[in-house]
N, C-alpha and C positions, 0 to 999 in steps of 0.2 A: 384329413388333408387329401385333396384330390391328387391322384397320381398323374404325372405328366409323362408323355412319351419322351424317350431319350433321342435327341437328334445330334449328330456330329456335324457341326457347321464349318463351312469353308469360307467362301468369299464374303458372306454376309452373316452378321450375328443377329439371331432372332430372339425376341423377348416377348412372351405372352403369358398372361395369367388367366386361368379359367375359374370363374366363380360359379360353382355348381350347387344347386339346392338339393338337400337330402329329402327323400320321400318319407313320410311318416307311416307308421303301421301299428297294429295292435300288439301289445306285449303279451308274453306267455309266462304265466307263473307256474308254481308247483304245488301250491296248497290245495287241499281237497275240500269239496263241498259236502255238506251233509245230505244233499238232495239224493233221492233214490230213483235213478233212471235206468237201473240195470235191466238186462234182458230177462224176459219171463219165459224164454225157451232156450235151453242149453244147446249149443251147436256141436253135436257130436255124431259119429257114425258115418255110414256110407252116403248120406245126403248132404255132406259138407263139401262145398266147391272150393278147391284150392287154386288160387290165381296168382301168377307172378307179376310183379311190377319191377321195372328196371331203374326206377327212381323212388326216392322217399316221398311220402305224403306230407305236404307242407302245412296244410291246415284243414280242419274239419268245420270251419265256420263258413257258412254259405255266402255271407256278405264280405268275407275276407279272401277266400280261396281264389287262386288264379290259374291253377294248372290242372291238366287232364287227370292225373292220378288222384288228386284231391277230389275233383268233381265226381269221379267214379264211386268213391266211398261215400261222399255226401249224398249222391243220388240214390244210393242203397239205403241210407239212413232216413232220408227226408223226401218229401214230395211237395210240389207246388200246385198251382191251379191246373196245369196241364202236365202231361208226360209224353214221351215219344214211344210210338209203337215200333214193331220190328222193322218197318219200312222207313222210319224216321219221321213219320207224320205226327203232328200234335193231336193228342186225344185227351179226353177229360181225365183229370187227376182229382184234386180236391174240389174242383169246380163241378158241382153236380149239374148245374145249368148255367148257360151264358146267354145274355141278351146284349145285342149291339144296336145302338141308335142308327137311324137311317144315314146320318152324316158321318158315321164311323168314328165319332169323337167320344162316345160314352159307352163303356163296357160295364155291365152289371152281372156280377157272379154270385151264384148261390152256393155257399160252402156246404159240402156234404157232412154227414155225421162222421167224425174222426176224432182220434185221441192222440195226445202226446204221450210219451213214455213215462211221464210223471203223473199221469192220470187226468190231466186237464183236457178239456175239449178244445179242438182246433177251432178258432173263431176268425171272423173277418178282421178283428183287431190285431191278430198275429201277423197278418199280411201288412197292415198299416204300419205296425212297429218295425217289421223287417225291412220294408221298403224305405221308410224314413231313415232307418239306420244305414242303409246302403248309401244314401246321398249325403248323409251328415258329414260335413268336413272334419269334425272331431274324430270320426271313425277312420277317415282317410282310406276308404276302400279304393283300390285301383280300378275296380269295376263300376264305380259310381256313374261314370259316363254312360253306361248302358241303359240307365233310366231315361236319359235324354234321347238315346237311340230309340227307345220304346215310345217316345213322344209324350211322356207323362207331364202334365202341367207343372210348371215351376221347377222342374228338375235342374235345369241349367242355372237358374237364379239361386237355388239353394246351394249348389256346388260352388258357386263363386262368392257366396256369403252375403248376397244382397237380399235373400229371403231365408226364413228359418225352416227347418225340416217339416214342421207341422203345416206348412203351406203346400206341401206336395199334393198333387191331384189324385189322392186316394183317400176314400172315406169308408168307415164301417157304419152302414146305415143301421144295422143291428148285428147281433152275433153271427147271423147266417148270411148277411148281405154285404157284399163288397162292391163299391162303385169306383171306377177309374175314369178320370177325365184326361183326354189327350188334346194336344195343341193342333194336331193334324192326323189324318188317317195313316196308319202304319200297316201295310199289307201282311207283314210277318209278325204282328203283335202276339197272336196266340202261340206261335212256335217259340217266341221268346219266353213265354210264361213257363216253359218246361226247363229253362236254364236255371241253375242253382242260385244265381244272384237274386232271383225273384222269389226264392222260397220264403215261407213265413218264419218267424222266430217267436218263441214264447218269452214275453217281456219279463214275467215274474222270475222265470228260471235264469234268464240272462242277467238280470239285476243281482240275483243271488251269487252266481259264480263269477261274474265280471270277466276280467282279463284271463282267467283260468279256463274259459270255455274251450272245450275240445281237447283237453290235455289228459283225460281219463274217462272211463265209463261214467263215473259219478258226476263229471262236469260236462257231459254231452247229452243232448236230448234228441229224440227221434219221433217222427210221425209216419215213417215209411215202412217198407217191407221188412226191414231188419233193424236191430238195435246193436249198440256197441257192447261187446263182451270184454275185450281187452285191447289196450292201446297205450303206447307211450310215444310222444312226438319223436319222429325219425327212427322209430323202432323197426326191426326187420319183420315183424308180424303184426297184423291188425285183424282181429277176429270179430265177426258179426254173427248174431244169432237171429233166427226168424222171430218177427214181432207178432205174437199171437193176437195183439190188440189192433193190428193194422186192419183197416176196413175191408181190404181185399185179400186177407190172409188165406182164404180158401183156395186162391189161385196161385199161391206161392208154393212151389213144389219142394224146393231145397230147404234144409234146416239151418243153413248158415253159410258164411263165406269166410275164407281165410286168405287174406292178401299177404303174400310174402315178397319182401324186397330182396331180389337177387340180381345184381348188376352184371355178372359175368354170364354170357349166354351158354357157355359150355357147362358151367355149374348148374344153370337152370335146366338145361336139357337132361343132365344126369338125374336131377330131382324128378323130372317128368318121367323118365324111363323107369325110375324106381317106384313110381306110383305116388309120389309126394305132391305132384302138381297135376292139375287137370287142364289148365290153360297157360301157355308159355309163349313169349315172343322171342324169336330168334334174330341173330345178327351175324354178319360176316360169314365165316367158314361154315358155321352151323346150318346156314340156309342151304348151301350146296349139298351138305351131307343128308339133309332130310326133305328136300323139295319134292321128292317122288313118293314120300310116305303118304298113305291114304288119309292120315290125320292132319296133314299139312294143308294150310290154306293161305292165300295171299289176298290182302285187303288194301285198297287204295284209300289212304287217309286224306283228310283235308288240311293236315298240318303243313305249313310252310316253314322250312328251316332256312335261316339266313344269318349273315354276319351283321350284327348291329354295330354301327360305327359311331363313336363319341366325337361329334364334330367340334366339341369344345377343346379337344386335345390338340396340341401343336402338331401341325402337319395334316391331321385328318380333317381339318376344316377346309382343305383344298380338294375341290371336287375332281380334279384331274388325277390326283393321287388315289382317291377312293375308286375312281373308275378303272385306273390301271390295276389295282388289286383285284377288282371284280373280274376283269377280262383275263387275268392270269389264272383264274381258277377253272380247272378242267372238270366240270360237273359230271360229264358223261363218265369219266374215269372214276369219280367218287362213287356214283351209284352202282357202277358195275364191279368195282373192286372192294370198296370199304363197306358197302351196305348189302347189296345183292338181295334186297328184300322187296323188290317191286317199286322202290322209289324212282322218281323220274327227275331229270335235270330241271331246274327252275330258272327260266329266263323271264321271270314275271314276278309280280307281287300278289296277284289274284290267282289262286290255284284252279286247276282243271276241275270241272264237275261241281263247282260251288253253286252257281245260279245261272238261269237262263234270262236273256233280255226280252224286250218286247217282240223281237223277231223270232222268239222261240229257240234261239241258238245259245249255246254256252258262251259265257263271257269271253273265254279264250279263243273261240272260233273266229271272232271278228276283231280281236285286239292284237296289237303288235307284240313282238318279243324284244327284250332289252338285255344289255350287259352279257352278250354271248361270249364264249371263249374265243379270244383273238389275241395271240401273242404279239403280233406285229403292232397292233393298235395299242396294246398294253405298254409295250416298250416305248413307243412314241409319246404316249401320255405321261409316262413316268419321267421321261427327259424334260418335258414341259413343266411338270410339277416340281422337279428338282430346281429348275431355273427360277420358277416363281417363288419358291420357298428359300432359296439360297442355301441349300443343303445337298449333300451327296449321299449321306447314309442316314437311315431311319431305323429305329427299333420300337416295335409296338407289341404289347401283350395281347393275347387272345384268351379270354375266359372261356372255359368249357367245363361242363358237368362231367363227373367221373363215371359215366356209363361207357360201355364198350363201344357202341356205335359212335357216340359223340367224340370220343378220344380218337378213334380211327379216322373220322372225317377231319378233325382238326389237324391231325398229323399230315394228312394229304394236302390240306390247304397250306400249311406251313412249308412243306416240301415244294409245292408248285410255285408259290409266291416267291420264295427265296431263290428258286432256280431261274425264274423268269424275270425277276426284278432285282438285278444285282445292286446291292447296297441296302436292301430292305430286309430286316430281320424280324421274324415273328417268334415271340416267346410264349409258349403255351402254359397257362395256369389252370391246373385241374382242381376241382372242388365239388362238394355236394351241390345238387341243383339248388337247394334252398339258399346256399351261400352265394352261388352265382347270381340268382335273382336279386338278392339283397344288394350285392355289389353294383349290379347294373341299375337298379332302382335308385341307388344313392349316387349314380353317375361316377362311380369310382372304378373306371375301367377305360381301356383304349378301344378294344374291339371285343365282341362277345358272340359266340355261336349260340343262337337262341332259336326259338320257334314260336309260332302262333297258330292255334287251331280256331276254326270259325265257330262263332257263337250262334250265328243265324245265317240263313241262306241268302246273303246279299253281299256284293263287294264292299259295302260300307263296313262290314265286320273287320276288314283289314285296313282300308284306307283311313278310317277314323283314328288309327293308332298313331299316325305321324303328323297330325295337326299340331301346330305350334302350342307348346306347353301341355299337350295331352299327357295324362298320367303314365301311359306306356311308351311315350316318345323319349326313351332313355338316351338316345343319341343327340337330343336337343336340336335336331334339324328344323329349319323353318323356311317356309316359302309362302308369300302372301297370296299368289294366284292359286296355289294348291289349297290353302285354307278357304278361300272364297268358293272354289268349286265344291269342296266337301261340305261346307256349311250350307250352301244353297241347295245341295242335293239332299241334305237332311231335313231342313226346315224352311228353306227359302223358296224362290220361284221355281227352281228346278224340281223340287220335291213333287210338284203337281203336274209335271210334264214328263211322262214315263220315258219317251224316246230321247228327249233332250238330256234327261238325267243320266241315262245309260251312256250317252256319248261323253258327258262331262266326267263320268267315273273313269272312262278310258283315258281321257285327257289328264286326269289327276294321276293315274298310274304312270303315264308317260313322263310327267313332270318329276315325280318321285324317283324314277329309275334313271332317267336321263341325267339327273344330278347325282346319281349313285348315293342316295340318302341311306339306302340299305343295300346289302350285297346278297341277293338271293342265291341259294345253293341247290336245294332240292325240295320237291314235294314228297312227303313221306309215304312210303308203302309199309305195310306190316306183314311180316312172315310169321304166322301164328300156328302153333300146334294145339289142337283141341281133342281131348280124348273122345273116342268114337261113341261112348255111352253118354256124352254130354251134348245136350241140345239147348237151343233158346238163348244163347249168349248173344245179345243184339249189339252189333257194331254200327256206329254212326259216324259219318264224315263231318257232321255239323253238331255242335253242342257237346253233350257228354259222350266221350268216345265209346264206352261200353256200358251196357245196362244189364244187370243180372237178375232182375225181378222175375223174368219169365224162364229162367234156366231150369232144366230138368236133368236128373241123373238116373239112367236106367239101371 
């Protein structure tokens, strides 16, 4: 049953029922497969890189995973047609050669000689299977839409059930030749090929392990720089070992990776000082304590943190109430007090540094700002909302994952909103990230503090999230004009007019935020400690946040 916000009504009695659809997902079992995909190199000794995560890894399935921590592990285990170099540029991965037709609609990839960890050769058929699996409605991947973003023929029709997955515009001409047909040219197509959703999958192995995929080393397959040595879902440690059969193993310097989930930054820093961690992310007071350390570095991420508002909940369907909440949040105070990690206030939905337009300028340079902190405006809007809703008091829950930074931010949001909007109460619900994601995907929430990281360098990586009925539109917001602008910018008339498309994307952002469909809070910065003898941990603002293939330990 969907939870409804509690409203204390005065002059008018309100009655509303929200009918919310639950998102499907792959189940996870516990039985073991007899398949042998274990590592052929034991990860031990001084060449093991120890990395801290502040959230659990939710999935090791490239077609199911949706979060940065999962993507980091998957990108260590697997590889696609392309990979990202240290500067974030797309370079050849399993695609030994790429040919593009003059009209930009046909890509032909030659697959290099490579092996899966079960001994099978990586073939073009593995890409066909993985991509068809991504868009298959029965798999219910939240990232299925990205195949349509890539412009692959029939992707949208397959997702809406009017075509079958075998009609996807991807064909194995032979074991070594993969052909991809697009409906329109996509300038960032090759960089998308480095994103985990587009990774191949071994059909024989997946058929054998089924829903148990990614629950143990025996049920996980790899074709990348590392293989899985030990893992249990939501465990505090995930160990990877160097894959001696990886085609580029000669250029992988470390013997393995150990990802440790430590949510408390003080505990994480103690482990770092004790020599148990090589890479750690700081938050709050720890940043002040170590910002002058030579091993400290500050990285500007592409992640946008925002409050997702369930517009189907009583009261939150009112745009004035949503705007009042947004304008009550002092984002400057949050980044300077709760975070201190280089994060910046977000009066926008498209982050700084994501992409440049036809004029060569960053999107944010020529776009407006929205929902800025304004207590007088917030108070006036709240009074209008109360009158329209016929209520004087409101109580909404705020879902938040149980990491130190997220808890600190949510507590400040609660304090600011309650102080500035008398009669509005925010009840914080803490939980593991996986649970928060599930609750929000099932639309079983009022408000949720969440984030999105860019999958490719274009504003569409954000704007496509909030199209009506989109898989990640957890708040069920809908606007016809917004939908038209986004769809035309993807595949319609605007797609072929670069300057008009750019202006349309700015207009779409203005519609989204002028209606307070989401409440942006901050663009994430990362305060990171890296041991001085560790080099080559590549950080990216777009796609996989960190890549460890090129890491070295002196």
